[in-house]
N, C-alpha and C positions, 0 to 999 in steps of 0.2 A: 041275362046270363048270370048265374050265381057263382059265388066263390066257393070252390070245393075244398079249400084248405081248412082243416079242423081248427076250431077256435084255440085249442090248447097249444097248437104249433105256431101261432102268431107270435113273433119275437117281441118281447117287452122293450120299449125304447129305454136306452141307458140315459139317466139324468146327466146333464152337462156338468153339474157340480155336485157329485154324489155325497160329498162330505161337508157341504156348506153348513148344514145345521150343527153338526158336531164342532166344527171349527169356530162357528159364530159363538156358540156357548162357551167354548174354551177361551176365546178371546176376552170375554167379559170377566172370567175368573182371573186370567193373567193380568188384566188391567187393574182389577181391584187389589191384587197382590203387589203389583208394580208401583202403584201410585204412592203409597206411604214410603216405600223404599227409595224411590227416585228423590222424593223431597228430603227424606232423612239423610241419605248419602250426601246430597248437596250441602245441607246445613252443616253436617259434620266435617265436610271438606273445606268449610270456610268460604263458600261461594253462594251467590243468590240461589234460592230454592228452585227458581224456574229453570236454571241450567241443568238440574237433574232431570226435569221433565223433557227438556230439549234432547238430552242424550237418550232418554227412553223412546222418544218419538223417532229419532234417527235409527235407533236399534230396531224398531218395528218397520218403518217405511223404507229404509235403505238396506240394512243388513238382512232384514226379513225377506226381501225380494230375492236375495242372491242365493246361490247354491252352496252347499256345504253340509250342515246338519239341519235337517228339515224341521225338527221340532224344538230345538233349544232356542231360548229367547235371550236377547242381548239388551243391555242397558247399563246404567251406572252401578258399580259393584262395591260392596262393603270392603272387599279385599284391596281396593286401590285407595280407600279413603285416607289412610295415613300418609301414603306417598303423595297424593294430591295436596293435602294440607301442608306438608313440608315444602312442596314445590311452590305453592302460592305464597307461603310465608317468605321463602328465600328469593324468588324471582318476580313476584307480583302477579296479579290476576291477568293482565294483558299477555304475559308470557305463557300462560297456560295453553292458550290456543296454538301457539307455536310448538310447544312440547307435544300436544296431542296430535297435531297435524304431522309432525315428524314421526311420531309413533305409527300413525296410519300408513305413511309412505314406506316405512321400514317393513311393516307387516305385509303390505302389498308386494314389496320386493321379495320377501321371504316366501310368500305364497307362490309367486311367479317362478322362483328358483326351486320350488318343491321342497322347502325346508320343513314344512308343517309336519310331515310324518316323523321327522327326527325328534320332535318334542316328546314323542312317546318314549324316547330313550332316557329322558331326564328321570333321575331317581325319584320315585314316589315319596320317599322319606324327606327329600329336600323340599318338594312341593308342599307336603303336609306340614313340614316345619315352617315353611314360609307362611302358610295360611295360619298356623298356630301363633306365630309371632305377630302377624297382623291382628289376629283376634285378640291377643292379650293387650296390645297397645290400644286397639279400638275400645275394648271394654274399659280400660283404665281412663282413657280420654273422655269417653262419653259419661262416665260416672260423675265427672265434674259438672257436666251439663245437667245431670239428674238433680244435683244439689245446688244448682244455680251458682257455680263457682267457675273461676277461670283456670284452665288446665295449663300446667307447665309445658314447655316446648319439647323437651326430650322424653323418650320412652321411659328411661330410668326415673326421671323427675316425676312423670305421671304416676308411676308405681309407688315411689317413695312418699309422695305428698298426699296420696289418697286417704290414708287413715286420718291425717290432720284435717283434711277437707270435710270428711264425714263427721268428725267430732265437732268442728265449728258449725256445721249445719244444724246441730241440735240446739244452738242458741239463737237461731233466726227463724221467725215465723214463715217468711217467704221461702227460705231454703227447705223447711219442713214440708210445706205445701208442695213445692216442686218435687221433693223426694217422694212424697205420697203418690203423686201422679206418675212419676217414673217407675216406682216399684209396682204400682197397680197395673201399669202397662205390661211390665215383665210378667207379672202373675197371670194376666189374661192370656198372654202368648204361651206360657208354660202349660196352663190348664185347658187351653182351647181344644186340644186333641181329645180331651175326656168329655167334651160336651156332646149332647145328642146330635145325631147325624143331620137332622133338619137345621139345627143351629149352625153347624159347621159348613153349611152352604156359603155362608159369609166367610171369606178368608180371615185367618187370625190377625195378621197385621192391620187390616182395615178395621176389624172389630175393636182391637185394642186402642188404636188411635181415635176411632169414632167415640168410644166410651170416654176416653180422656177429654176429648173436645166437649162432650156433653157435660161432664163433671165440672170442667173449668168454666163453662158458660152458666150452669145452674148455680154454682157457688161463687161465681165472680172471683175465681182464684187469681191471686196476684203472682202470676208466673209469666215468664218470657214467651212470646208468641213468634211464629215465623214472620219474617219481614217480606212484604210483597212489593215487587218492583214492576210487575207487568211483563208479559212474555217478550214483546218487542224491545222493551227497555233493558232486558237482561242479556239480549244477544249482543255480544261484543267481539266482532271479528278482530283478530290480532292486527294492530297497526303495522305498517311497513317497517317503521324504525325498530319494532320489537324483534324483527328477524336479525338485525345487525347489532343490537345492543347486548345480546346474550353472549357470554364468553364461552370458553372451552369447558367450563365447569358444568354447563347444562347437559353436556353429552352423557355423563353418567346417569342423570335423571331420565333422559330419553331412552337410554338402553334399559334402565330398570323398568320404565313404563312398558316398553316393548316386550321384554322377556316375561314379566309377570302377567301382563294382560294376555299374551299369547298362550302361555302355559296354562293359566286358569281357564281360558276358553276351550282349549283342546282337551284338557282333563275333564272339563264339564261335559264336552261332547261325548267322550268315552263313557262317562257315567250315564248320560241320557240314552245312549245306545243300548245299555243294559236294561232300560225301562220299557222298551217297546220292540215290536217285531217288524217295524218299517225299514226303509232304506238306511243303510249305515252311513256314517259321516265320511265325507271326502275331506281329509284334513287340510290339504293344500288349498282347496277351494274355500273351506271355512276360514282359513287364515286370510285369504283374499277378501272375503266378506267382512271380517272384523277390521281389516285395514281400511277398506272403503268407508265403513261406518266411522272409524276414528278420524279419517281424513276430513269427512264432512263435519264431525263434531269440532275438530280443530279450526276449521274455517269459520264456524259459528261461535267459537270461543267457549264451547261447552265442556262438560266433564268427559274423560275418557270412558270407553265402554269395554265390557267383556261379556262373554256369555255367562249368565247367572243361573246357578243350579236351582235356587229357590223358585224362580219364575219358570224355569224349564220343567222342573218336576211337576209344578202346578199345571202346566200346559198339558203334559202327558197324562196326568191323573184326571184331568177334566175331559179327556176323550178326544183331544186334537188328533187329526189324521194327516194334515198337510201344513205347509208353511203359511197358509192363509190365516191361521189363528194368530200368529205373531204379527202379521201385517195389520190385521184388523185391530189388534190391541194397540198398535201404534196410532191408529186413527182415533180410538177412544182417548188416548193420552193427548192427542192434538186438540180434540174437541174440548176436553176439560181445560187445557191450558189457555185456549182461546176464549171460551165462554164463561168459565167459572173460576178464574184465578183468585178472586177475592176470598174464596173459601180457605185458601192457604193461610190467611191471616188469623184464622180461628184454631189453628193447630198448635198445641203447646209444645215448646221445645223439649221439655223433659219427657214427653210421650215419644217423640222421635228418637231421643237418646235411648229410651228404654227399648225401642225396636232394634236399634243398632247394638245395644248391649246383648240382647238375645241373639242377634245375628252373629256377633263376635264370638259368643260362647259356642255356637255351632261350628266355628272354624277351628276350635281347639279339640283335637281328637283324643280326649283323656281316656276314654274307654278302650279305643284302639291301641293307645300307647302301652297300656298294661299288657295286652296280649302280645304286642310286638316285642316288649322287653323279655317276655318268657321264651319266645321262639327265635327272635333275631335281634340280639342286643346291640349289634353293630348298627343296624338300621335305626333302632330306637335312639341310639346315641346321636346319630346324624340329625334326626328330627329335633331332639332337644337342643343340641348345639346351634342349629339353624335358628330356632325360635328365640333362644336366649341372645344370640348375636344380633338379631333384628331389634329386640327390645333394648339391648345395651348399647349398640352402635348405630346402625341405620338399616334401612331396608336393603339397599344395594349391596353393601358390604356383607350383611348377614347372609344373603343368597349366595354370594361368591364364596363365603366361608363354607357354607353347606355343600356347594358343588365341589369345592376342592377336597373336602373331607370324604365325599362320596367317591371321588376318583381315587383317592388314596386307599380307601377301603376295598374298592374293586381291584386295584392293583395288588393289594395284600392278599385278597382271596384268590386271585389268579396265580399267585406265587406258591403253589403247592409243590413242595420239594421234599424228597425223602432220601436219606443217606443210610444205606445198609452196609454194615461191615462184617466180614467173615474172616476170622483168623483160624486157619486149620492147623496151626502149629508148624507144619512143614511148608515151605514155600512162601511167596509174598502174601501180604494181607490184601484181601479182595474188598475194595470200596466201590459200591454201586450207587450212583446218583441218578435219581429219576424225578421227573416233573418239570416245572418251570423254574429255572435258576435265575433269579433277578437280584438286584442290589438290596431289595427289601429283606430277603432271607439270607443275605451274605454272612452276617454275623453268626447265624446258626450253623451254616455250612462250615465256616472256618473253625468254629469252636470244636466241631466234631472231628475235623481232619487234624487239627493241631493236637488233639488228645491221643492220636495214634502213637505207638512207640517209635522213637526216633531210630532205633537199632534194627528195624525190620524194613525190608523193601515193600513197596505198596504198588498195587495195580489199581488205578482209578478208571472206572468204566463209566463213560458218559453216553453210551448208546441209548439210554432211556430218557435222556434230557430232551424235552420238546423245544425249549427255548433257553438260550444261554446269552444273557446280555453282556455288553462290553466290560462292565465292572466285574462281573463274576468271572469272565474268562481271564481277565488280567490278574485277579486275585488268586485264581487257581494255578496259573502259570508261576506266579511268585511263590506260592506255597510249595509247588513241586520243586522249584529250584532250591529253596531253603531246606526241604526235607532230604534232597539228594546229597547235600553236603555232609550229612550226618551218617551216611552209609556208603557201602561200596557200589551199590547198584542204584541207578537213577529211578525216579518214579515213572512207571509206564502208564501212559494215558491212552485209553481207547475211546474213540469217538465214532459216531455213526458215519457211514460211508456217504 
């Protein structure tokens, strides 16, 4: 018996993993981008280089498995470098695990309470100002590593002392060699996008660090290298006494970690969504995924993680289709950390510093600030004040100042009020108040009302007022009483029914 079904009608079996090839290729690209950044962020944070790899591994194998944003990649981020460095300096390396663990627990709680979607309500100017402030401090701090010098502790100290450090480097051969490697790394990163497409198959950060390693080896350069402790030797779960030894002062650091890591991850998710046509981000689930990853990192004593736009954009541009690419990238990081950790000892510190200087420069939205100043000067002011506050004071206080300024601006913008006065000569003066009458616009309202002639009766019409707060209501009542004493007829106030 023969099969009468035409050959063209036989259904083609669907592959079990239709996107495996694309995801596998993308995972290699993301791994090559992530490797120097994981190490560089760890060194800049003042912790063993392997801890950056551990966070990258957790970002791939833990957060990568979870739902949320399918294509964005998590790991140690340059945006938290300054905060981690300050936390380690103030509380010690053992306390870092406690802080990161607490951050993860808070993120899980916020995700479970469906707070993630509300992070989209945070002023973009505050977030960009936060990243700009981080970028400025990161650039200033890493420039000291470029010239083989010790950086001051405060943000202002880093800025103020940088010219002297660069001048002193001119008199030291070791510092000049270090500066040459760091500057060369930055130059490669800046110029890499202009290289032929075949060359650009190798990610810029890997190429820049690889060329620096080659130059340091060939010329036997007298520069500082990454210290290697071994993967297992670097894992330092927080001891039990660390949970009780930290005082109330650590709460501000935990809140800062939580807010900044969450905001950066969710804003990165929004940016990644604009790069592809796949499933959109589920913000609350993404916050749960970030919290789970940070909780694991805290237990291992590693760096905190966020979603990283550099790796995520590389993942999308490399053709990734599913979350498998970020999971496999975590496998590559694990294999490297387990089998080839000795290679880290050949990475020059100034090369990693150059990578982070370049990353910090990308956090400063100089070009966008010019356009923002032309169209929305209030938002530009919030961005600048937030960035300057972070540099001058600290990360946490700077973000709070930016948020407070954004709230005040929003309240001011919402207080649109207009007072129209019509004096027809005969009869009372007609004063018509419209809009939102709040305490912010009270001086303007009272100045206009008190300028009215005291010898004429006034009819104050409030039917066009959408909102009248207690301060305005009390002030208008007091004005009406004062004005009535100067004439025979009291002020007539008309309000909405």
